N, C-alpha and C positions, 0 to 999 in steps of 0.2 A: 552550567557546564562543568564535568569534571575534564581536566587537562593533563595528559600523560605523556612522557616521553618515552620511546620505545625504540629499540635498534632492530635491524635485520634480524630474524630468527625469534625475537621476543614477543609475548603473548600478554593478553588481558583476558580475564574470565569474568563472565558476567552471570550471576545466579546460578553458579554450578553446572549451567548446561551450554552457555555460548562461549567459545573462544575465539578470539579475533587475534591473528598472528601477522604480524609484518613481514611479507615474503621479500619484498625487494624495495629499494629507494632509488629512483632514476631522475636525476633533475628535479622537477617540480612534481614527480607522478610517484605516489606511494601505492605499490600492490599489496591489497590484504587478501588473506584467507581466512574465512568464517566457517566454523565448524559448530553446528546447532542441530537440534532434533529436527526431524522431517515436519512435525506440526508447525514449526517456526518460519513464518514467511520472511524473506529477505529480500529487500528491493534497493536500487539505488534511489536517492531521494527524489531525483527529476521522474523516474518512473512511479514511484509511491504518489507524488502530487498529481500526475496524470491519471493514475487510477482513481484517486478520490474525486477529481473533477468529472470523470465519466460517470462515476457513481452518483454524483450529485446531479448531473444532467438526465440520467436514466430515470431517476424519481421525480424530477420537475414535471408538474402537469400542465399542459397546455391548456389554456381556455376552451379551444376547439375540441380537444380530447373529452374535456368534462362535459361538454354540452353533448357530445355523440353518446357518452355514457347515460346521462340524464335523459336523453330521448329513447335510448333502448329500455332503460328501467320503466319509463312511462309505458312504452308499448307492451312490455310484459304486464303491467299492472292493469293496462286496459283489456287485456285478453283473458283475465282472471275473472 
């Protein structure tokens, strides 16, 4: 992990395309501004982790779903 100190109004640049600017510091809260190309997805970490979990759940195959698929495939094979 790279650790940097920045003051209000100062920025860091990532790979010539992403700029992170410190907009304000109020107590324990730091407000950041991020400038990036439209094709770059930017998420708060807790949202990103939630999306990953939802994706994992959506591709998980329940045994009952698999059995239904097998039964349908057998039905198609029997009708040929």
